[in-house]
N, C-alpha and C positions, 0 to 999 in steps of 0.2 A: 554626362548622365550617369547616375549611380546604379548599382546592381538592382536596388529596390525598384527603380523606375523602369527596369527592363524585364522584370519578373511578373507574370500574371498568375494568379491562383484561380483555377477553375474548380467549380463545385460539381461533383459527380453524385447525383441523387439516387441512382439505381444501377443494377448490374448491366442492363442493356447499354447505357451510356459508357460504362467502363469497357465493355466488349467492343464498342465502336472505336474507342480510343486505342485499345490494345490491338485490334485486328485490322481496322481500316485507317488508322493513324490520322484521325481528325477530331476536332472538338468545335462545338458551335457556341456562339454568343449572339444574342439578339442585338441588332445594330443600335437600337435605342439605348440599351444598357451600355454597350461598348462606347458609344459617343459620350454619355454622361460620366461614366466611371473612368474612362481611360484617355480622355481628350488630351491631356498634357503628357501622358506616358505612352503614347502610341508611336511606333509599333513595339510590342513586347518582343523580346528575344527568346525567352524561356517561359515555360508554363509548368506549374506544379499542380497536382490534382488532389484536392481535399475530398475525401470520401465520407459522405454523410452516413447516417444510420441506415439508409436504404440500400447500402452496399454490404453484402454479406461478409466479406473478408476485409480486414483492416479499416473498420469503420472509425470515424471521428479522428482521422489523421491524414497527413500527406505522406503517401508511401511511394508515389511515382512522379516523375517529372520528365520533360522532353524539351529539346530545342525546336523552336518554331522555324520552319523552312519556307513557308509561303502563307500569305493571307489573301483571301478573296471573298467577294460577296456573292451569295447564292440564295435562292428562295428555300424555305423550309420544305416545300413540295419537291424540290430537286433532291434534297437530302433524304426525304422520307416519302418516296412516290406511292407507297402502299398505305400510307396513313389516311384515315377517313378525312374528308373535307370538313374542316371545322373553321370557325372564325379566326382562330389563332393562325392556322396555316395560310389562310387567304391573305392576311395582312403582314405577316412576319417575314422579314428579310433577315438573313443571318450572316454573321461574320464566320468565315470558315478558316480554321487554323490547321495547317498541315504539318505534321511532325515526321521526321525521318526515323525516329526510334523512341522507345519508351524505356526509361531507366528506373530501376527499383532502388529505393533508399534502404540501406541496411538498417534493421531494427536494433535498438540498443537493449 
């Protein structure tokens, strides 16, 4: 398996998601998306984080990455117990990726 098949690029759309990655060391992917997009490439060994325009610092770039140490399935409600009950929360089960550290790529 090549390195491209073991690297997952996760999208960070807001500062809250970046803080979860940085402070709690996990990232979530909806199972339906993981199954479609990663079927032949599962499990990934590394994850890079693309920060969209919703992230204040380092927008539109991958500036952090981490090694994946564990993968498990949990409900969105388990990850966000204080979130209001919405349809998405009721039906969504999430892949949970645990990382043991977050590395910063040097900027050129």
